[in-house]
C-alpha atoms as one frame of an Amber mdcrd trajectory, in Angstrom:
protein
 -12.762   4.417 -17.077  -9.834   6.649 -17.998  -9.698  10.275 -19.090  -9.395
  11.056 -22.790  -5.912  12.548 -22.382  -4.400   9.897 -20.090  -2.656   7.663
 -22.614  -1.028  10.422 -24.648  -0.131  12.499 -21.595   1.484   9.679 -19.632
   3.177   8.259 -22.730   4.835  11.633 -23.331   6.041  11.811 -19.719   7.684
   8.375 -20.015   9.330   9.333 -23.323  10.682  12.562 -21.826  11.910  10.766
 -18.661  13.671   7.531 -19.690  15.088   7.123 -16.161  11.597   6.745 -14.659
   9.993   3.351 -14.093   6.389   4.528 -14.394   4.115   7.551 -14.194   1.002
   7.789 -12.033  -1.734  10.282 -11.299  -4.903  10.368  -9.200  -8.124   8.380
  -9.464 -11.693   9.232  -8.535 -13.499   6.447  -6.656 -17.260   6.189  -6.581
 -19.735   4.046  -4.659 -19.332   4.169  -1.737 -16.277   6.397  -1.261 -16.752
   9.296  -3.692 -13.234  10.634  -3.226  -9.957  11.213  -5.046  -7.097   8.857
  -4.184  -3.423   8.550  -5.008  -0.223   8.763  -3.011   0.728  11.953  -4.852
  -2.113  13.767  -3.086  -0.342  13.203   0.224   3.225  13.728  -0.962   2.981
  16.062  -3.971   5.968  14.341  -5.550   7.150  11.241  -7.326   8.089   7.989
  -5.634  11.247   6.024  -5.008  10.988   2.341  -4.181  11.402   3.289  -0.523
   8.324   5.512  -0.795   6.382   2.688  -2.405   7.485   0.155   0.211   6.143
   2.271   3.071   3.077   3.735   1.336   2.139   2.631  -2.182  -1.464   3.778
  -2.722  -0.963   3.854  -6.497  -4.119   3.069  -8.467  -3.291   0.827 -11.399
  -5.947   2.431 -13.618  -4.211   5.801 -13.189  -0.672   4.678 -14.056   1.449
   3.753 -17.071   4.694   1.818 -17.373   6.924   0.293 -20.066   5.988  -3.100
 -21.511   9.571  -4.434 -21.728  10.169  -3.671 -18.062   6.932  -5.374 -17.076
   7.941  -8.486 -19.030  11.319  -8.555 -17.273   9.861  -8.537 -13.748   6.963
 -10.833 -14.594   3.966  -8.548 -14.064   1.879  -9.573 -11.014   3.049 -12.209
  -8.561   0.273 -14.742  -9.039   1.102 -16.446  -5.727  -0.403 -13.428  -3.969
  -4.154 -13.529  -3.412  -4.476  -9.748  -2.957  -2.342  -6.614  -3.064  -0.509
  -7.728  -6.190  -0.553  -4.174  -7.522   1.325  -2.660  -4.549   3.870  -5.459
  -4.848   4.158  -4.858  -8.611   4.826  -1.096  -8.372   7.438  -1.657  -5.691
   9.294  -4.315  -7.712   9.113  -2.173 -10.851  10.661   0.773  -9.024  13.378
  -1.332  -7.359  14.472  -2.625 -10.738  13.963   0.392 -13.009  14.017   3.623
 -11.029  11.746   6.220  -9.457   8.170   6.917 -10.503   6.831  10.314 -11.598
   3.683  11.869 -10.185   1.424  13.758 -12.625  -1.016  15.892 -10.646  -4.476
  15.388 -12.158  -7.334  12.855 -12.193  -6.737  10.357 -14.983  -9.034   7.482
 -13.982 -12.517   6.913 -12.581 -13.177   3.739 -10.649 -16.267   2.198  -9.112
 -15.602  -0.035  -6.102 -17.841  -3.115  -6.075 -19.205  -4.488  -2.834 -17.528
  -7.866  -3.455 -14.024  -6.367  -3.389 -11.873  -7.047  -0.346 -11.297  -3.291
   0.037 -14.531  -3.289   2.042 -12.964  -5.667   4.581 -10.398  -3.798   6.674
  -9.103  -7.038   8.211  -8.245  -8.515   4.804  -6.781  -5.232   3.565  -4.387
  -4.874   6.472  -3.491  -8.582   6.449  -2.364  -8.474   2.837  -0.564  -5.166
   3.375   1.409  -6.950   6.089   2.157 -10.008   3.926   3.267  -7.770   1.026
   5.807  -5.754   3.024   6.971  -8.889   4.828   7.580 -10.627   1.486   9.457
  -7.685  -0.026  11.532  -7.060   3.106  12.874 -10.595   2.648  13.273 -10.653
  -1.139  14.753  -7.146  -1.403  16.676  -6.917   1.865  19.834  -5.665   0.141
  17.971  -2.868  -1.672  16.275  -1.805   1.576  19.331  -2.181   3.810  20.091
   1.564   4.077  16.809   2.003   5.992  16.669  -1.440   7.571  15.651  -0.398
  11.115  12.721   1.549   9.646  11.831  -1.364   7.359  11.712  -3.914  10.180
   9.748  -1.531  12.399   7.234  -0.996   9.573   6.693  -4.730   9.032   6.242
  -5.190  12.769   3.828  -2.273  12.974   1.577  -3.563  10.190   1.525  -7.044
  11.696   0.520  -5.576  15.063  -2.151  -3.383  13.497  -3.542  -6.486  11.788
  -3.659  -8.352  15.088  -5.257  -5.337  16.748  -8.071  -5.128  14.187  -8.473
  -8.905  14.218  -8.867  -8.948  17.998 -11.697  -6.428  17.727 -13.545  -8.715
  15.293 -12.765 -12.300  16.200 -10.805 -14.492  18.595  -7.051 -14.914  18.363
  -4.519 -17.452  19.543  -3.101 -16.737  22.980   0.453 -16.234  21.710  -0.812
 -13.594  19.243  -2.646 -11.805  22.049   0.500 -11.852  24.170   2.587 -10.514
  21.291   0.090  -7.719  20.675  -0.123  -6.796  24.357   3.676  -6.632  24.683
   4.013  -4.420  21.599   0.810  -2.384  21.770   2.768   0.882  21.447   3.357
   0.123  17.769  -0.354   0.062  16.916  -1.543   3.085  14.938   1.918   3.772
  13.526   2.198   5.464  10.116  -0.299   5.740   7.291  -2.502   2.998   8.746
  -4.164   5.619  10.910  -5.552   7.252   7.798  -6.913   3.972   6.460  -8.468
   2.637   9.634  -9.424   5.620  11.792 -12.521   3.924  13.149 -10.560   0.950
  14.417  -7.511   2.833  15.623  -8.972   5.439  17.963  -7.519   5.666  21.450
 -10.737   4.635  23.181 -10.823   1.293  21.422  -7.094   0.909  21.947  -7.477
   1.336  25.702 -10.400  -1.080  25.692  -8.369  -3.738  23.889  -5.473  -3.383
  26.328  -7.934  -3.828  29.176  -9.211  -7.047  27.608  -5.704  -8.543  27.611
  -5.182  -8.050  31.358
């Protein structure tokens, strides 16, 4: 559900800012979260494609973009099983400019139990595959921050392996890779998403299991 003013308000922002690729605001999630989400809450500003590569968190119900630009980039990448929206906002910004943050709640969203958002292992896996994909396809656009980009992809992969190891068995070479790079676990915004899995007690326990 969207607020009564969303369409007119965001349309006007896009008209007044032709250099922007899209406009986004915050969304209220209910059942079971009951919270307000949106990357603008953390940053208080708009987003470049670099911002969106490292931390998208843009709710599609709370955003608006231009139809012609969407047609040009092909909307969602249907080869992706999940996380198509993060991939979409990043590609839109790479091709058409920064996004604008409008600070208010414009959408209300109920999260259903069947959604993969309930499964932290799936969430972090598809976050990893999204940034890995875009680091390859848009290497030239990301080249000015390439060391940070490669470290970010590595960090998300390691966080995925870390969470996976706490839930199910892994191949020995994955365990070895995780053990040798354990210092990258818990890096960046992932700590905010997976606090329960990323606490230092569990981290120490997992390292002990590898020895």
